[in-house]
Residue, then its C-alpha position, 0 to 999 in steps of 0.5 A: m553550487q560548489i562543494n567544499a571539503f567540509m560539505k563532503d564529510t557532512p552526512q546528508l540527512k534523508k527525509p524518512y519515507t511517509f506511510n503512503q510512500r511506503v505502501e506505494n513502494l510495497f504496491k510497486s514491488y508486488f504488482a510490478n508485472h500486473e497492469n490491472a492492479k491500481i492504487e489511489c492514495n491520499e491523506k485519509e485513505i489508500n485504495i488498491y483494486l484490480k480492474d477486471e472486466k468480467n468481475l465488476d466487484s473485483a478484489s480490492l484492498d482499502l485502508k482508512k485512516i480514522a482518528g488514530l486507527h487504521q482500518i484495513t478492508f480486504w475483499d477477495g472479489y467473490s465471497q470473503s471479506e475481512i476487516v482489520e483495525v490496528f493502532n499504528e503504521k507498523d501493524a497497518a503495513k504488515a496487514l497491507k502486505r499480508f493482503m497484497k500477497k493474497l491479491v497476487k494470488i488472486i491475479n495469478r489464478 
């Protein structure tokens, strides 16, 4: 494909990241050095968990998309569970970021 002078000056439209892509990028930034942290994504839910041979019920972070609602469940792997429900992706991303920071602290113990 040849590029003419007109095409050089035309701004290229970039597709915005999907919510799942933003979450995956956050995951990569927080857990780049942690091989035991895993993520699974699909249209309806996102699961982040720690693979720990010593703790079968290890820490996890789950997001479920339910009819315009984002339900986020955080489990620290021991005794604390938190559930947050938000109505938009911006607030869901904020909550996920907060819980990812907690997961990193758990890994670094």
